[in-house]
C-alpha positions as a Python dict, from the first residue, in 0.01 Angstrom:
ca = {
    (1, 'M'): (0, 0, 0),
    (2, 'T'): (151, 270, -219),
    (3, 'L'): (-72, 558, -321),
    (4, 'S'): (-74, 683, -678),
    (5, 'N'): (100, 995, -796),
    (6, 'S'): (-213, 1145, -953),
    (7, 'I'): (-304, 1507, -881),
    (8, 'D'): (-510, 1389, -584),
    (9, 'G'): (-498, 1102, -340),
    (10, 'R'): (-136, 1166, -256),
    (11, 'V'): (26, 1192, 86),
    (12, 'I'): (173, 1534, 164),
    (13, 'I'): (386, 1635, 463),
    (14, 'I'): (393, 2010, 525),
    (15, 'T'): (611, 2149, 803),
    (16, 'G'): (533, 2477, 973),
    (17, 'A'): (171, 2415, 872),
    (18, 'A'): (-2, 2551, 1182),
    (19, 'H'): (-24, 2908, 1056),
    (20, 'G'): (45, 3152, 776),
    (21, 'I'): (184, 3019, 450),
    (22, 'G'): (208, 2660, 575),
    (23, 'R'): (-156, 2657, 682),
    (24, 'E'): (-269, 2785, 343),
    (25, 'I'): (-56, 2524, 164),
    (26, 'A'): (-215, 2250, 377),
    (27, 'L'): (-565, 2373, 294),
    (28, 'E'): (-481, 2401, -77),
    (29, 'F'): (-348, 2045, -101),
    (30, 'A'): (-640, 1910, 99),
    (31, 'A'): (-889, 2088, -129),
    (32, 'A'): (-722, 1914, -424),
    (33, 'G'): (-803, 1579, -265),
    (34, 'N'): (-476, 1488, -97),
    (35, 'H'): (-398, 1342, 244),
    (36, 'V'): (-220, 1609, 446),
    (37, 'V'): (14, 1579, 743),
    (38, 'V'): (3, 1909, 931),
    (39, 'A'): (343, 1910, 1099),
    (40, 'D'): (441, 2185, 1340),
    (41, 'V'): (600, 2248, 1677),
    (42, 'N'): (273, 2428, 1770),
    (43, 'K'): (43, 2145, 1884),
    (44, 'T'): (-272, 2354, 1922),
    (45, 'G'): (-230, 2523, 1586),
    (46, 'A'): (-153, 2198, 1403),
    (47, 'E'): (-458, 2028, 1551),
    (48, 'A'): (-679, 2322, 1453),
    (49, 'V'): (-565, 2310, 1090),
    (50, 'A'): (-608, 1932, 1074),
    (51, 'A'): (-956, 1964, 1224),
    (52, 'A'): (-1048, 2227, 965),
    (53, 'I'): (-946, 1987, 688),
    (54, 'G'): (-1116, 1680, 829),
    (55, 'E'): (-1052, 1309, 788),
    (56, 'R'): (-793, 1351, 514),
    (57, 'A'): (-557, 1525, 759),
    (58, 'M'): (-351, 1432, 1058),
    (59, 'S'): (-157, 1664, 1283),
    (60, 'Y'): (190, 1586, 1410),
    (61, 'V'): (395, 1780, 1663),
    (62, 'I'): (759, 1793, 1561),
    (63, 'D'): (1074, 1994, 1616),
    (64, 'V'): (1251, 1971, 1279),
    (65, 'R'): (1586, 2025, 1453),
    (66, 'N'): (1560, 1678, 1606),
    (67, 'R'): (1655, 1384, 1383),
    (68, 'A'): (1492, 1127, 1611),
    (69, 'E'): (1160, 1311, 1596),
    (70, 'I'): (1189, 1333, 1217),
    (71, 'E'): (1244, 960, 1184),
    (72, 'R'): (950, 885, 1414),
    (73, 'M'): (719, 1110, 1215),
    (74, 'V'): (820, 956, 884),
    (75, 'A'): (756, 607, 1024),
    (76, 'V'): (414, 709, 1161),
    (77, 'V'): (309, 865, 830),
    (78, 'V'): (415, 560, 629),
    (79, 'E'): (239, 328, 872),
    (80, 'R'): (-86, 526, 840),
    (81, 'F'): (-87, 613, 470),
    (82, 'G'): (150, 364, 311),
    (83, 'A'): (382, 614, 144),
    (84, 'I'): (492, 977, 123),
    (85, 'D'): (450, 1149, -213),
    (86, 'V'): (530, 1513, -142),
    (87, 'L'): (732, 1699, 120),
    (88, 'V'): (688, 2072, 161),
    (89, 'N'): (967, 2214, 379),
    (90, 'N'): (800, 2529, 507),
    (91, 'A'): (914, 2543, 870),
    (92, 'G'): (1125, 2849, 936),
    (93, 'I'): (1193, 3134, 1174),
    (94, 'Y'): (1282, 3492, 1087),
    (95, 'P'): (1411, 3699, 1380),
    (96, 'N'): (1554, 4041, 1299),
    (97, 'S'): (1875, 4163, 1464),
    (98, 'A'): (2135, 4418, 1363),
    (99, 'F'): (2459, 4246, 1267),
    (100, 'L'): (2668, 4398, 1547),
    (101, 'E'): (2406, 4288, 1801),
    (102, 'L'): (2343, 3942, 1656),
    (103, 'E'): (2406, 3669, 1913),
    (104, 'E'): (2547, 3329, 1830),
    (105, 'A'): (2247, 3146, 1977),
    (106, 'E'): (2009, 3332, 1747),
    (107, 'W'): (2230, 3262, 1443),
    (108, 'D'): (2238, 2890, 1531),
    (109, 'A'): (1862, 2875, 1587),
    (110, 'V'): (1790, 3020, 1242),
    (111, 'F'): (2024, 2777, 1066),
    (112, 'D'): (1905, 2478, 1269),
    (113, 'V'): (1538, 2536, 1184),
    (114, 'N'): (1561, 2687, 836),
    (115, 'L'): (1840, 2477, 689),
    (116, 'K'): (1948, 2181, 901),
    (117, 'G'): (1589, 2070, 961),
    (118, 'M'): (1521, 2087, 588),
    (119, 'Y'): (1826, 1874, 511),
    (120, 'M'): (1744, 1608, 771),
    (121, 'L'): (1375, 1578, 686),
    (122, 'S'): (1438, 1577, 311),
    (123, 'Q'): (1695, 1302, 351),
    (124, 'A'): (1462, 1087, 560),
    (125, 'V'): (1164, 1135, 327),
    (126, 'A'): (1368, 1084, 9),
    (127, 'K'): (1486, 745, 135),
    (128, 'V'): (1123, 639, 189),
    (129, 'M'): (1019, 767, -153),
    (130, 'I'): (1297, 570, -320),
    (131, 'A'): (1218, 254, -121),
    (132, 'N'): (854, 277, -232),
    (133, 'S'): (939, 363, -595),
    (134, 'V'): (745, 688, -560),
    (135, 'K'): (792, 965, -813),
    (136, 'G'): (822, 1216, -535),
    (137, 'R'): (825, 1591, -502),
    (138, 'I'): (1023, 1796, -252),
    (139, 'V'): (932, 2164, -230),
    (140, 'N'): (1157, 2391, -23),
    (141, 'L'): (1047, 2733, 96),
    (142, 'S'): (1316, 2986, 21),
    (143, 'S'): (1264, 3364, 13),
    (144, 'G'): (1325, 3674, -190),
    (145, 'A'): (1572, 3746, 90),
    (146, 'S'): (1790, 3469, -55),
    (147, 'V'): (1909, 3708, -328),
    (148, 'S'): (1842, 4048, -170),
    (149, 'G'): (1994, 4133, 165),
    (150, 'R'): (1833, 4356, 423),
    (151, 'A'): (1934, 4516, 750),
    (152, 'G'): (1882, 4283, 1044),
    (153, 'G'): (1867, 3972, 829),
    (154, 'A'): (2225, 3845, 821),
    (155, 'H'): (2126, 3503, 954),
    (156, 'Y'): (1788, 3477, 780),
    (157, 'C'): (1904, 3595, 437),
    (158, 'T'): (2209, 3369, 450),
    (159, 'S'): (2002, 3066, 550),
    (160, 'K'): (1766, 3124, 259),
    (161, 'A'): (2054, 3166, 14),
    (162, 'A'): (2186, 2832, 137),
    (163, 'I'): (1843, 2676, 77),
    (164, 'N'): (1866, 2775, -290),
    (165, 'M'): (2195, 2591, -329),
    (166, 'L'): (2076, 2294, -124),
    (167, 'T'): (1777, 2271, -358),
    (168, 'K'): (2001, 2261, -664),
    (169, 'V'): (2234, 1995, -524),
    (170, 'M'): (1941, 1783, -406),
    (171, 'A'): (1790, 1811, -754),
    (172, 'I'): (2112, 1692, -918),
    (173, 'E'): (2129, 1386, -695),
    (174, 'L'): (1760, 1297, -650),
    (175, 'T'): (1604, 1370, -989),
    (176, 'P'): (1767, 1064, -1151),
    (177, 'L'): (1605, 862, -872),
    (178, 'G'): (1257, 994, -955),
    (179, 'I'): (1232, 1282, -708),
    (180, 'T'): (1213, 1641, -829),
    (181, 'V'): (1331, 1914, -596),
    (182, 'N'): (1238, 2281, -634),
    (183, 'A'): (1212, 2590, -418),
    (184, 'I'): (956, 2867, -389),
    (185, 'A'): (1089, 3208, -293),
    (186, 'P'): (807, 3429, -164),
    (187, 'G'): (827, 3804, -154),
    (188, 'L'): (663, 3989, 133),
    (189, 'I'): (354, 3790, 234),
    (190, 'E'): (74, 3911, 459),
    (191, 'V'): (46, 3669, 750),
    (192, 'P'): (-131, 3706, 1087),
    (193, 'D'): (67, 3860, 1372),
    (194, 'A'): (365, 3955, 1155),
    (195, 'D'): (593, 4193, 1345),
    (196, 'L'): (629, 4446, 1063),
    (197, 'T'): (610, 4823, 1080),
    (198, 'R'): (385, 5013, 840),
    (199, 'E'): (694, 5200, 724),
    (200, 'Y'): (864, 4873, 627),
    (201, 'V'): (562, 4738, 440),
    (202, 'D'): (510, 5064, 249),
    (203, 'A'): (877, 5071, 150),
    (204, 'I'): (855, 4716, 17),
    (205, 'V'): (537, 4782, -183),
    (206, 'T'): (702, 5071, -370),
    (207, 'G'): (941, 4816, -521),
    (208, 'I'): (673, 4562, -622),
    (209, 'P'): (541, 4604, -977),
    (210, 'A'): (215, 4436, -869),
    (211, 'R'): (177, 4718, -614),
    (212, 'R'): (69, 4488, -334),
    (213, 'I'): (218, 4242, -91),
    (214, 'G'): (145, 3874, -140),
    (215, 'Q'): (-111, 3652, 23),
    (216, 'P'): (-50, 3299, 155),
    (217, 'S'): (-278, 3172, -121),
    (218, 'D'): (-31, 3303, -382),
    (219, 'I'): (233, 3071, -240),
    (220, 'A'): (-3, 2779, -187),
    (221, 'R'): (-108, 2775, -552),
    (222, 'A'): (257, 2780, -659),
    (223, 'A'): (336, 2490, -426),
    (224, 'L'): (48, 2287, -567),
    (225, 'F'): (178, 2337, -920),
    (226, 'V'): (539, 2250, -833),
    (227, 'A'): (415, 1932, -664),
    (228, 'S'): (186, 1831, -950),
    (229, 'P'): (256, 1594, -1242),
    (230, 'D'): (254, 1903, -1465),
    (231, 'S'): (595, 1992, -1322),
    (232, 'D'): (754, 1657, -1405),
    (233, 'F'): (1034, 1815, -1612),
    (234, 'I'): (1109, 2090, -1359),
    (235, 'S'): (1379, 2030, -1099),
    (236, 'G'): (1641, 2246, -934),
    (237, 'S'): (1443, 2564, -1001),
    (238, 'I'): (1380, 2857, -769),
    (239, 'F'): (1034, 3009, -827),
    (240, 'F'): (1012, 3371, -719),
    (241, 'V'): (652, 3449, -624),
    (242, 'D'): (684, 3815, -540),
    (243, 'G'): (475, 4030, -770),
    (244, 'G'): (781, 4109, -980),
    (245, 'S'): (997, 4260, -706),
    (246, 'S'): (1293, 4036, -795),
    (247, 'A'): (1290, 4158, -1156),
    (248, 'G'): (1533, 4438, -1076),
    (249, 'R'): (1558, 4788, -931),
    (250, 'T'): (1194, 4869, -983),
    (251, 'T'): (1196, 5216, -824),
    (252, 'L'): (1447, 5372, -1064),
    (253, 'P'): (1322, 5623, -1326),
    (254, 'L'): (1428, 5618, -1692),
    (255, 'S'): (1803, 5668, -1720),
    (256, 'S'): (1797, 5872, -2044),
    (257, 'K'): (1812, 6243, -1973),
    (258, 'K'): (1693, 6326, -2326),
    (259, 'K'): (1386, 6103, -2300),
    (260, 'Q'): (1307, 6237, -1957),
    (261, 'E'): (1323, 6596, -2084),
    (262, 'A'): (1111, 6503, -2388),
    (263, 'R'): (846, 6352, -2166),
    (264, 'Q'): (846, 6654, -1942),
    (265, 'A'): (812, 6890, -2239),
    (266, 'E'): (527, 6682, -2380),
    (267, 'S'): (351, 6690, -2046),
    (268, 'E'): (388, 7068, -2014),
    (269, 'S'): (253, 7125, -2367),
    (270, 'R'): (-75, 6953, -2290),
}
């Protein structure tokens, strides 16, 4: 059996779906009537999300760094649902270490989870999509950090920049085969138990035109659109969902001295 590619009734695999952004994406797709595979290394969390969704969901414990586990999961999903229509590569880790203190093991862990896992799972799922003649969707989770570096993020920022290029190359090769590939690059998103200082959050918000940090629902709605038939002619794109923070240097004042003085004079005359 091969499920249709309508807006609902599709089979969606979402990695890192036990919490935060991944959890919200799973709930959003399920609410739209899709079958959802809640995939995560966190067994308890994955089961809780699947239980919250109900009979349309199944949980699956997986370490995306392990090719054998990936192949087993893909086989199990196809056996249960008949096909895979959408893959959302959300699994990722984001430790923070100063460059001169960054250890090789931590660098490798970030790239293995954030990038290598995405490559291996996308490859396995794409082969199944092609074999089943599915007009598939692959959605990769990038980050605003892919184009804007920050202290302590040498490994994380670099892995996300690599995801952008991986997305483009995958799109070039897979779109002719009926599979669109796009990435969503969130800005700062409010998730439970995030290890962020108030100082850091406040500094970020000053550079966001929307004057707030994002919510997981902001990303989930974007993922649903990118995976929908409405996005059929979109592939190889990076969608920045960040309240406008990637638009430029948002904290700079007007550069014209004359206009600044005119504004000041106008203000003083009132």
